[in-house]
N, CA, C and O atoms as a Tinker XYZ file with bonds, in Angstrom:
   432  protein
     1  N      2.967000   10.230000   10.001000    73     2
     2  CA     3.385000   11.219000   10.961000    64     1     3
     3  C      2.593000   10.852000   12.239000    63     2     4     5
     4  O      1.505000   10.277000   12.290000    81     3
     5  N      3.643000   11.468000   13.644000    73     3     6
     6  CA     2.908000   11.533000   14.316000    64     5     7
     7  C      2.601000   12.813000   15.022000    63     6     8     9
     8  O      3.530000   13.491000   14.584000    81     7
     9  N      1.948000   13.593000   15.799000    73     7    10
    10  CA     1.349000   14.605000   16.383000    64     9    11
    11  C      2.703000   15.124000   16.354000    63    10    12    13
    12  O      3.636000   14.429000   15.953000    81    11
    13  N      2.866000   16.440000   16.802000    73    11    14
    14  CA     4.014000   17.030000   17.241000    64    13    15
    15  C      3.741000   16.874000   19.315000    63    14    16    17
    16  O      4.628000   16.744000   20.159000    81    15
    17  N      2.798000   16.926000   19.453000    73    15    18
    18  CA     2.384000   16.720000   20.839000    64    17    19
    19  C      2.767000   14.912000   21.461000    63    18    20    21
    20  O      2.927000   14.590000   22.639000    81    19
    21  N      2.805000   14.345000   20.706000    73    19    22
    22  CA     2.671000   12.768000   20.589000    64    21    23
    23  C      4.369000   12.318000   22.223000    63    22    24    25
    24  O      5.533000   12.327000   21.821000    81    23
    25  N      4.211000   12.152000   23.062000    73    23    26
    26  CA     5.256000   12.055000   23.849000    64    25    27
    27  C      6.263000   10.580000   23.815000    63    26    28    29
    28  O      7.329000   10.410000   24.406000    81    27
    29  N      5.459000    9.526000   22.840000    73    27    30
    30  CA     5.932000    8.215000   22.873000    64    29    31
    31  C      5.345000    7.923000   21.454000    63    30    32    33
    32  O      4.230000    7.420000   21.320000    81    31
    33  N      6.127000    8.253000   20.425000    73    31    34
    34  CA     5.892000    8.205000   19.008000    64    33    35
    35  C      5.815000    6.416000   18.334000    63    34    36    37
    36  O      6.869000    5.791000   18.445000    81    35
    37  N      4.758000    5.761000   17.757000    73    35    38
    38  CA     4.904000    5.076000   17.567000    64    37    39
    39  C      3.964000    4.176000   16.472000    63    38    40    41
    40  O      2.985000    4.876000   16.215000    81    39
    41  N      3.909000    3.246000   15.934000    73    39    42
    42  CA     2.871000    2.986000   14.572000    64    41    43
    43  C      3.088000    1.324000   15.208000    63    42    44    45
    44  O      4.156000    0.790000   15.506000    81    43
    45  N      1.203000    0.540000   15.323000    73    43    46
    46  CA     1.138000   -0.623000   15.031000    64    45    47
    47  C      0.789000   -1.093000   13.849000    63    46    48    49
    48  O     -0.050000   -0.325000   13.378000    81    47
    49  N      1.018000   -2.003000   13.104000    73    47    50
    50  CA     0.597000   -2.578000   12.129000    64    49    51
    51  C      0.102000   -4.080000   12.246000    63    50    52    53
    52  O      1.013000   -4.900000   12.363000    81    51
    53  N     -1.280000   -4.608000   12.233000    73    51    54
    54  CA    -1.701000   -5.605000   12.305000    64    53    55
    55  C     -2.294000   -6.049000   11.078000    63    54    56    57
    56  O     -3.357000   -5.648000   10.603000    81    55
    57  N     -1.216000   -7.244000   10.423000    73    55    58
    58  CA    -1.430000   -7.469000    8.889000    64    57    59
    59  C     -3.008000   -8.492000    8.925000    63    58    60    61
    60  O     -3.295000   -9.281000    9.825000    81    59
    61  N     -3.558000   -8.298000    8.121000    73    59    62
    62  CA    -4.805000   -9.377000    7.885000    64    61    63
    63  C     -4.305000  -10.688000    7.469000    63    62    64    65
    64  O     -4.779000  -11.699000    7.989000    81    63
    65  N     -3.167000  -10.779000    6.362000    73    63    66
    66  CA    -3.021000  -12.328000    6.630000    64    65    67
    67  C     -1.206000  -12.044000    6.679000    63    66    68    69
    68  O     -0.502000  -11.254000    6.050000    81    67
    69  N     -0.892000  -13.040000    7.685000    73    67    70
    70  CA     0.587000  -13.299000    7.599000    64    69    71
    71  C      1.734000  -12.764000    6.867000    63    70    72    73
    72  O      1.141000  -12.225000    5.932000    81    71
    73  N      2.791000  -12.582000    6.692000    73    71    74
    74  CA     3.643000  -12.281000    5.490000    64    73    75
    75  C      5.191000  -12.984000    6.327000    63    74    76    77
    76  O      5.784000  -12.500000    7.292000    81    75
    77  N      5.452000  -13.975000    5.722000    73    75    78
    78  CA     6.663000  -14.705000    5.343000    64    77    79
    79  C      8.065000  -13.477000    5.080000    63    78    80    81
    80  O      8.097000  -13.005000    3.944000    81    79
    81  N      8.815000  -13.142000    5.756000    73    79    82
    82  CA     9.823000  -12.254000    5.495000    64    81    83
    83  C     10.892000  -12.415000    6.651000    63    82    84    85
    84  O     10.758000  -12.854000    7.793000    81    83
    85  N     11.961000  -11.932000    6.005000    73    83    86
    86  CA    13.326000  -11.801000    6.633000    64    85    87
    87  C     14.169000  -10.294000    6.906000    63    86    88    89
    88  O     15.137000  -10.062000    7.630000    81    87
    89  N     13.387000   -9.412000    6.028000    73    87    90
    90  CA    13.637000   -8.328000    6.278000    64    89    91
    91  C     12.836000   -7.356000    6.126000    63    90    92    93
    92  O     11.882000   -7.511000    5.364000    81    91
    93  N     12.993000   -6.313000    6.699000    73    91    94
    94  CA    12.527000   -4.963000    7.018000    64    93    95
    95  C     13.460000   -4.263000    6.732000    63    94    96    97
    96  O     14.665000   -4.235000    6.982000    81    95
    97  N     12.241000   -3.278000    5.762000    73    95    98
    98  CA    13.131000   -1.564000    5.089000    64    97    99
    99  C     11.816000   -0.818000    5.724000    63    98   100   101
   100  O     10.608000   -1.034000    5.823000    81    99
   101  N     12.943000    0.369000    6.165000    73    99   102
   102  CA    12.037000    1.768000    6.699000    64   101   103
   103  C     12.412000    2.684000    5.905000    63   102   104   105
   104  O     13.507000    2.370000    5.438000    81   103
   105  N     11.912000    4.038000    5.368000    73   103   106
   106  CA    12.050000    5.245000    4.802000    64   105   107
   107  C     11.676000    6.195000    5.778000    63   106   108   109
   108  O     10.927000    5.936000    6.720000    81   107
   109  N     12.247000    7.406000    5.533000    73   107   110
   110  CA    11.816000    8.208000    6.641000    64   109   111
   111  C     10.719000    9.151000    5.936000    63   110   112   113
   112  O     10.573000    9.071000    4.716000    81   111
   113  N      9.974000   10.014000    6.677000    73   111   114
   114  CA     8.794000   10.376000    6.208000    64   113   115
   115  C      9.576000   11.768000    5.387000    63   114   116   117
   116  O     10.476000   12.166000    6.126000    81   115
   117  N      9.509000   12.495000    4.273000    73   115   118
   118  CA     9.583000   13.559000    3.512000    64   117   119
   119  C      8.575000   14.631000    3.811000    63   118   120   121
   120  O      7.383000   14.638000    3.503000    81   119
   121  N      9.467000   15.802000    4.656000    73   119   122
   122  CA     8.524000   16.497000    5.460000    64   121   123
   123  C      8.925000   17.840000    5.580000    63   122   124   125
   124  O      8.446000   18.648000    6.376000    81   123
   125  N     10.189000   18.141000    4.426000    73   123   126
   126  CA    10.802000   19.344000    4.554000    64   125   127
   127  C      9.963000   20.337000    3.604000    63   126   128   129
   128  O     10.085000   21.554000    3.743000    81   127
   129  N      9.159000   19.816000    2.691000    73   127   130
   130  CA     8.006000   20.753000    2.389000    64   129   131
   131  C      6.871000   21.127000    3.440000    63   130   132   133
   132  O      5.870000   21.821000    3.261000    81   131
   133  N      7.149000   20.709000    4.170000    73   131   134
   134  CA     6.009000   21.145000    5.564000    64   133   135
   135  C      6.856000   22.065000    6.926000    63   134   136   137
   136  O      6.406000   22.496000    7.988000    81   135
   137  N      7.897000   22.104000    6.478000    73   135   138
   138  CA     9.066000   22.669000    7.705000    64   137   139
   139  C      9.402000   22.024000    8.792000    63   138   140   141
   140  O      9.729000   22.482000    9.887000    81   139
   141  N      9.273000   20.557000    8.317000    73   139   142
   142  CA     9.628000   19.850000    9.583000    64   141   143
   143  C     11.160000   19.381000    9.305000    63   142   144   145
   144  O     11.526000   19.320000    8.131000    81   143
   145  N     11.856000   19.126000   10.105000    73   143   146
   146  CA    13.527000   18.831000   10.091000    64   145   147
   147  C     13.943000   17.562000   10.882000    63   146   148   149
   148  O     15.022000   16.975000   10.802000    81   147
   149  N     12.926000   17.269000   11.623000    73   147   150
   150  CA    13.254000   16.442000   12.633000    64   149   151
   151  C     13.011000   14.648000   11.675000    63   150   152   153
   152  O     12.237000   14.281000   10.792000    81   151
   153  N     14.014000   14.027000   12.375000    73   151   154
   154  CA    14.084000   12.694000   11.542000    64   153   155
   155  C     13.970000   11.594000   12.695000    63   154   156   157
   156  O     14.216000   11.922000   13.855000    81   155
   157  N     13.663000   10.522000   12.431000    73   155   158
   158  CA    13.184000    9.220000   13.363000    64   157   159
   159  C     15.109000    8.911000   13.693000    63   158   160   161
   160  O     15.883000    9.577000   13.004000    81   159
   161  N     15.369000    8.478000   14.145000    73   159   162
   162  CA    17.179000    8.241000   14.436000    64   161   163
   163  C     17.293000    6.549000   14.972000    63   162   164   165
   164  O     18.038000    5.746000   14.411000    81   163
   165  N     16.521000    6.240000   16.005000    73   163   166
   166  CA    16.208000    5.051000   16.491000    64   165   167
   167  C     14.948000    4.287000   16.895000    63   166   168   169
   168  O     14.084000    5.062000   17.303000    81   167
   169  N     14.592000    3.050000   16.907000    73   167   170
   170  CA    13.400000    2.329000   16.754000    64   169   171
   171  C     13.431000    1.272000   17.624000    63   170   172   173
   172  O     14.529000    0.717000   17.660000    81   171
   173  N     12.605000    0.820000   18.323000    73   171   174
   174  CA    12.157000   -0.620000   18.875000    64   173   175
   175  C     11.419000   -1.290000   18.183000    63   174   176   177
   176  O     10.371000   -0.743000   17.842000    81   175
   177  N     11.632000   -2.461000   17.796000    73   175   178
   178  CA    10.768000   -2.900000   16.470000    64   177   179
   179  C     10.405000   -4.107000   17.308000    63   178   180   181
   180  O     11.198000   -4.676000   18.059000    81   179
   181  N      8.990000   -4.493000   17.097000    73   179   182
   182  CA     8.248000   -5.557000   17.813000    64   181   183
   183  C      7.823000   -6.325000   17.145000    63   182   184   185
   184  O      6.987000   -5.842000   16.382000    81   183
   185  N      8.027000   -7.674000   16.992000    73   183   186
   186  CA     7.712000   -8.571000   15.892000    64   185   187
   187  C      6.673000   -9.927000   17.081000    63   186   188   189
   188  O      6.932000  -10.709000   17.995000    81   187
   189  N      5.604000   -9.529000   16.366000    73   187   190
   190  CA     4.390000  -10.774000   16.918000    64   189   191
   191  C      4.514000  -10.457000   18.605000    63   190   192   193
   192  O      4.351000  -11.343000   19.444000    81   191
   193  N      4.766000   -9.319000   18.875000    73   191   194
   194  CA     4.509000   -9.428000   20.338000    64   193   195
   195  C      5.226000  -10.159000   21.224000    63   194   196   197
   196  O      5.223000  -10.156000   22.455000    81   195
   197  N      6.069000  -11.018000   20.137000    73   195   198
   198  CA     7.330000  -11.709000   21.079000    64   197   199
   199  C      9.135000  -11.327000   20.930000    63   198   200   201
   200  O      9.969000  -11.522000   21.815000    81   199
   201  N      9.359000  -10.820000   19.735000    73   199   202
   202  CA    10.603000  -10.833000   19.435000    64   201   203
   203  C     11.017000   -9.105000   19.512000    63   202   204   205
   204  O     10.334000   -8.455000   18.722000    81   203
   205  N     11.887000   -8.372000   20.223000    73   203   206
   206  CA    12.223000   -7.186000   19.953000    64   205   207
   207  C     13.413000   -6.837000   19.637000    63   206   208   209
   208  O     14.294000   -7.501000   20.184000    81   207
   209  N     13.825000   -5.824000   18.771000    73   207   210
   210  CA    15.211000   -5.532000   18.183000    64   209   211
   211  C     15.081000   -4.260000   18.018000    63   210   212   213
   212  O     13.997000   -3.844000   17.611000    81   211
   213  N     16.274000   -3.238000   18.324000    73   211   214
   214  CA    16.495000   -1.979000   18.177000    64   213   215
   215  C     17.068000   -1.679000   16.890000    63   214   216   217
   216  O     17.827000   -2.588000   16.552000    81   215
   217  N     17.002000   -0.853000   16.136000    73   215   218
   218  CA    17.640000   -0.430000   14.977000    64   217   219
   219  C     17.795000    1.136000   14.972000    63   218   220   221
   220  O     17.040000    2.012000   15.393000    81   219
   221  N     18.819000    1.188000   14.459000    73   219   222
   222  CA    19.386000    2.717000   14.001000    64   221   223
   223  C     19.105000    3.148000   12.375000    63   222   224   225
   224  O     19.718000    2.606000   11.455000    81   223
   225  N     18.293000    3.989000   12.210000    73   223   226
   226  CA    17.951000    4.645000   10.981000    64   225   227
   227  C     19.052000    5.109000   10.248000    63   226   228   229
   228  O     19.907000    5.767000   10.840000    81   227
   229  N     19.192000    4.812000    8.761000    73   227   230
   230  CA    20.206000    5.562000    8.006000    64   229   231
   231  C     20.032000    6.805000    8.378000    63   230   232   233
   232  O     18.875000    7.191000    8.544000    81   231
   233  N     21.123000    7.703000    8.590000    73   231   234
   234  CA    21.025000    9.245000    8.285000    64   233   235
   235  C     20.505000    9.823000    7.262000    63   234   236   237
   236  O     19.818000   10.842000    7.339000    81   235
   237  N     20.876000    9.033000    5.877000    73   235   238
   238  CA    20.313000    9.793000    4.509000    64   237   239
   239  C     19.072000    9.416000    4.280000    63   238   240   241
   240  O     18.630000    8.291000    4.051000    81   239
   241  N     18.291000   10.910000    4.393000    73   239   242
   242  CA    16.821000   10.746000    4.340000    64   241   243
   243  C     16.463000   10.088000    2.718000    63   242   244   245
   244  O     15.275000    9.911000    2.449000    81   243
   245  N     17.338000    9.803000    1.855000    73   243   246
   246  CA    17.093000    9.791000    0.394000    64   245   247
   247  C     17.378000    7.418000    0.319000    63   246   248   249
   248  O     17.144000    6.680000   -0.638000    81   247
   249  N     17.846000    7.084000    1.550000    73   247   250
   250  CA    18.337000    5.947000    1.318000    64   249   251
   251  C     17.212000    5.301000    2.455000    63   250   252   253
   252  O     16.744000    5.895000    3.427000    81   251
   253  N     16.953000    3.984000    2.041000    73   251   254
   254  CA    15.822000    3.435000    2.938000    64   253   255
   255  C     17.195000    2.658000    4.162000    63   254   256   257
   256  O     18.389000    2.514000    3.897000    81   255
   257  N     16.612000    2.356000    5.223000    73   255   258
   258  CA    17.287000    1.205000    6.159000    64   257   259
   259  C     16.472000    0.067000    6.276000    63   258   260   261
   260  O     15.252000   -0.041000    6.394000    81   259
   261  N     17.910000   -1.246000    6.189000    73   259   262
   262  CA    17.825000   -2.179000    5.985000    64   261   263
   263  C     17.687000   -3.277000    6.875000    63   262   264   265
   264  O     18.719000   -3.940000    6.767000    81   263
   265  N     16.934000   -3.785000    7.684000    73   263   266
   266  CA    17.098000   -4.889000    8.516000    64   265   267
   267  C     16.971000   -6.104000    8.503000    63   266   268   269
   268  O     15.832000   -6.450000    8.185000    81   267
   269  N     17.796000   -7.068000    8.756000    73   267   270
   270  CA    17.324000   -8.299000    8.493000    64   269   271
   271  C     17.297000   -8.777000    9.683000    63   270   272   273
   272  O     18.102000   -8.555000   10.587000    81   271
   273  N     15.941000   -9.748000    9.707000    73   271   274
   274  CA    15.629000  -10.407000   10.900000    64   273   275
   275  C     16.647000  -11.811000   11.098000    63   274   276   277
   276  O     16.987000  -12.456000   10.106000    81   275
   277  N     17.021000  -12.141000   12.288000    73   275   278
   278  CA    17.452000  -13.122000   12.454000    64   277   279
   279  C     17.508000  -14.605000   11.623000    63   278   280   281
   280  O     18.494000  -15.260000   11.285000    81   279
   281  N     16.117000  -14.865000   11.434000    73   279   282
   282  CA    15.880000  -15.720000   10.201000    64   281   283
   283  C     14.513000  -14.957000   10.029000    63   282   284   285
   284  O     14.034000  -13.993000   10.626000    81   283
   285  N     13.937000  -15.959000    8.711000    73   283   286
   286  CA    12.485000  -15.642000    7.822000    64   285   287
   287  C     11.727000  -15.967000    9.019000    63   286   288   289
   288  O     12.136000  -16.676000    9.939000    81   287
   289  N     10.406000  -15.304000    8.929000    73   287   290
   290  CA     9.513000  -15.957000    9.963000    64   289   291
   291  C      7.788000  -15.207000    9.406000    63   290   292   293
   292  O      7.463000  -14.386000    8.548000    81   291
   293  N      7.269000  -15.776000   10.118000    73   291   294
   294  CA     5.470000  -15.216000    9.390000    64   293   295
   295  C      5.139000  -13.925000   10.499000    63   294   296   297
   296  O      4.975000  -13.850000   11.716000    81   295
   297  N      5.142000  -13.139000    9.557000    73   295   298
   298  CA     5.390000  -11.505000   10.103000    64   297   299
   299  C      3.200000  -10.949000   10.407000    63   298   300   301
   300  O      2.327000  -10.445000    9.701000    81   299
   301  N      3.283000  -11.394000   11.637000    73   299   302
   302  CA     1.405000  -10.968000   11.834000    64   301   303
   303  C      1.320000   -9.504000   12.186000    63   302   304   305
   304  O      0.572000   -8.836000   11.473000    81   303
   305  N      2.023000   -8.826000   13.264000    73   303   306
   306  CA     1.947000   -7.841000   13.908000    64   305   307
   307  C      3.503000   -6.980000   13.720000    63   306   308   309
   308  O      4.585000   -7.564000   13.661000    81   307
   309  N      3.348000   -5.685000   13.654000    73   307   310
   310  CA     4.727000   -5.243000   13.727000    64   309   311
   311  C      4.249000   -3.854000   14.398000    63   310   312   313
   312  O      3.299000   -3.121000   14.124000    81   311
   313  N      5.575000   -3.738000   15.685000    73   311   314
   314  CA     5.153000   -2.366000   16.165000    64   313   315
   315  C      6.432000   -1.869000   16.205000    63   314   316   317
   316  O      7.443000   -2.532000   16.434000    81   315
   317  N      6.346000   -0.150000   15.875000    73   315   318
   318  CA     7.530000    0.502000   16.036000    64   317   319
   319  C      7.409000    1.710000   17.054000    63   318   320   321
   320  O      6.510000    2.548000   17.119000    81   319
   321  N      8.507000    1.588000   17.803000    73   319   322
   322  CA     8.161000    2.597000   19.056000    64   321   323
   323  C      9.661000    3.422000   18.975000    63   322   324   325
   324  O     10.773000    3.069000   19.368000    81   323
   325  N      9.213000    4.660000   18.301000    73   323   326
   326  CA    10.266000    5.844000   18.553000    64   325   327
   327  C     11.232000    5.797000   19.385000    63   326   328   329
   328  O     10.724000    5.727000   20.504000    81   327
   329  N     12.868000    5.797000   19.491000    73   327   330
   330  CA    13.236000    5.806000   20.827000    64   329   331
   331  C     14.055000    7.029000   20.859000    63   330   332   333
   332  O     14.411000    7.480000   21.948000    81   331
   333  N     14.362000    7.567000   19.826000    73   331   334
   334  CA    14.917000    8.647000   19.253000    64   333   335
   335  C     15.089000    9.236000   18.177000    63   334   336   337
   336  O     15.201000    8.524000   17.180000    81   335
   337  N     15.166000   10.682000   18.021000    73   335   338
   338  CA    15.389000   11.488000   16.938000    64   337   339
   339  C     16.047000   12.637000   16.697000    63   338   340   341
   340  O     16.330000   13.346000   17.663000    81   339
   341  N     16.399000   13.022000   15.428000    73   339   342
   342  CA    17.522000   13.870000   15.370000    64   341   343
   343  C     16.915000   15.334000   16.172000    63   342   344   345
   344  O     15.810000   15.453000   16.701000    81   343
   345  N     17.798000   16.179000   16.094000    73   343   346
   346  CA    17.696000   17.248000   16.450000    64   345   347
   347  C     17.039000   18.406000   15.625000    63   346   348   349
   348  O     17.605000   18.694000   14.571000    81   347
   349  N     16.216000   18.917000   15.879000    73   347   350
   350  CA    15.039000   19.884000   15.101000    64   349   351
   351  C     14.428000   20.832000   15.717000    63   350   352   353
   352  O     14.699000   21.166000   16.870000    81   351
   353  N     13.408000   21.435000   14.898000    73   351   354
   354  CA    12.607000   22.432000   15.191000    64   353   355
   355  C     11.597000   21.965000   16.846000    63   354   356   357
   356  O     10.808000   21.056000   17.106000    81   355
   357  N     12.059000   22.922000   17.500000    73   355   358
   358  CA    11.178000   22.871000   19.029000    64   357   359
   359  C     10.012000   22.802000   18.843000    63   358   360   361
   360  O      9.397000   22.095000   19.641000    81   359
   361  N      9.209000   23.499000   17.718000    73   359   362
   362  CA     7.677000   23.589000   17.731000    64   361   363
   363  C      7.259000   21.975000   17.009000    63   362   364   365
   364  O      6.570000   21.095000   17.526000    81   363
   365  N      7.799000   21.967000   15.936000    73   363   366
   366  CA     7.429000   21.100000   15.103000    64   365   367
   367  C      8.025000   19.398000   15.214000    63   366   368   369
   368  O      8.576000   18.832000   14.270000    81   367
   369  N      7.821000   18.882000   16.314000    73   367   370
   370  CA     8.204000   17.586000   16.646000    64   369   371
   371  C      7.738000   16.260000   15.921000    63   370   372   373
   372  O      8.204000   15.181000   16.287000    81   371
   373  N      7.235000   16.306000   15.359000    73   371   374
   374  CA     6.127000   14.943000   14.661000    64   373   375
   375  C      7.064000   14.394000   13.765000    63   374   376   377
   376  O      7.574000   15.100000   12.895000    81   375
   377  N      7.401000   12.930000   13.923000    73   375   378
   378  CA     8.279000   12.333000   13.182000    64   377   379
   379  C      7.187000   11.167000   12.010000    63   378   380   381
   380  O      5.995000   11.324000   11.743000    81   379
   381  N      7.941000   10.270000   11.616000    73   379   382
   382  CA     7.351000    9.153000   11.064000    64   381   383
   383  C      7.679000    8.847000    9.661000    63   382   384   385
   384  O      8.374000    9.619000    8.999000    81   383
   385  N      7.220000    7.788000    9.198000    73   383   386
   386  CA     7.710000    7.070000    7.836000    64   385   387
   387  C      7.214000    7.048000    7.313000    63   386   388   389
   388  O      6.015000    7.019000    7.590000    81   387
   389  N      7.906000    7.036000    5.393000    73   387   390
   390  CA     7.135000    6.674000    4.199000    64   389   391
   391  C      7.040000    5.871000    3.836000    63   390   392   393
   392  O      6.215000    5.767000    2.929000    81   391
   393  N      7.928000    4.496000    4.326000    73   391   394
   394  CA     7.472000    3.670000    3.595000    64   393   395
   395  C      7.976000    2.468000    5.409000    63   394   396   397
   396  O      8.934000    2.619000    6.168000    81   395
   397  N      7.013000    1.586000    5.452000    73   395   398
   398  CA     7.837000    0.042000    6.253000    64   397   399
   399  C      7.053000   -0.879000    5.104000    63   398   400   401
   400  O      5.973000   -0.783000    4.521000    81   399
   401  N      8.168000   -1.826000    5.083000    73   399   402
   402  CA     8.200000   -2.926000    4.075000    64   401   403
   403  C      8.797000   -4.035000    4.277000    63   402   404   405
   404  O      9.970000   -4.083000    4.647000    81   403
   405  N      8.132000   -4.980000    4.079000    73   403   406
   406  CA     8.544000   -6.798000    4.384000    64   405   407
   407  C      8.872000   -7.273000    3.098000    63   406   408   409
   408  O      8.368000   -7.329000    1.976000    81   407
   409  N     10.065000   -7.641000    3.774000    73   407   410
   410  CA    10.275000   -8.608000    2.077000    64   409   411
   411  C     11.171000  -10.121000    2.387000    63   410   412   413
   412  O     12.029000  -10.286000    3.254000    81   411
   413  N     10.648000  -11.158000    1.355000    73   411   414
   414  CA    11.485000  -12.336000    1.710000    64   413   415
   415  C     12.790000  -11.835000    0.329000    63   414   416   417
   416  O     12.548000  -11.457000   -0.817000    81   415
   417  N     14.196000  -12.033000    1.035000    73   415   418
   418  CA    15.408000  -11.974000   -0.113000    64   417   419
   419  C     16.201000  -13.207000    0.301000    63   418   420   421
   420  O     17.368000  -13.281000   -0.084000    81   419
   421  N     15.760000  -14.042000    0.938000    73   419   422
   422  CA    17.001000  -14.678000    1.113000    64   421   423
   423  C     18.183000  -14.966000    1.564000    63   422   424   425
   424  O     18.579000  -14.319000    2.533000    81   423
   425  N     19.023000  -15.972000    1.003000    73   423   426
   426  CA    20.507000  -15.651000    1.474000    64   425   427
   427  C     21.356000  -14.967000    0.215000    63   426   428   429
   428  O     22.573000  -15.150000    0.234000    81   427
   429  N     20.889000  -14.327000   -0.686000    73   427   430
   430  CA    21.374000  -13.531000   -1.882000    64   429   431
   431  C     21.051000  -12.421000   -1.515000    63   430   432
   432  O     21.276000  -11.444000   -2.229000    81   431
């Protein structure tokens, strides 16, 4: 979760060891119990400081958003920059993720 005052919410994950992956899964933070109703709607994903992608998140907070990379890659670093959020409370603007998960699914 970012602070309510954060003008450019983002998260950077520097991995201790590279992970081979072809899929990124993102889960919305569950914050309704904290009176927060904003959700991440769209992000820019930067992989290894080289490749960038824009991802539209699934609007259903119970579902994970699945993003397939063009091809499997060794991931050393991920940066997610929040580009857009859903409308919500004017005071409680903080958003975030419950899970950021890398997987190697292959063609199946």
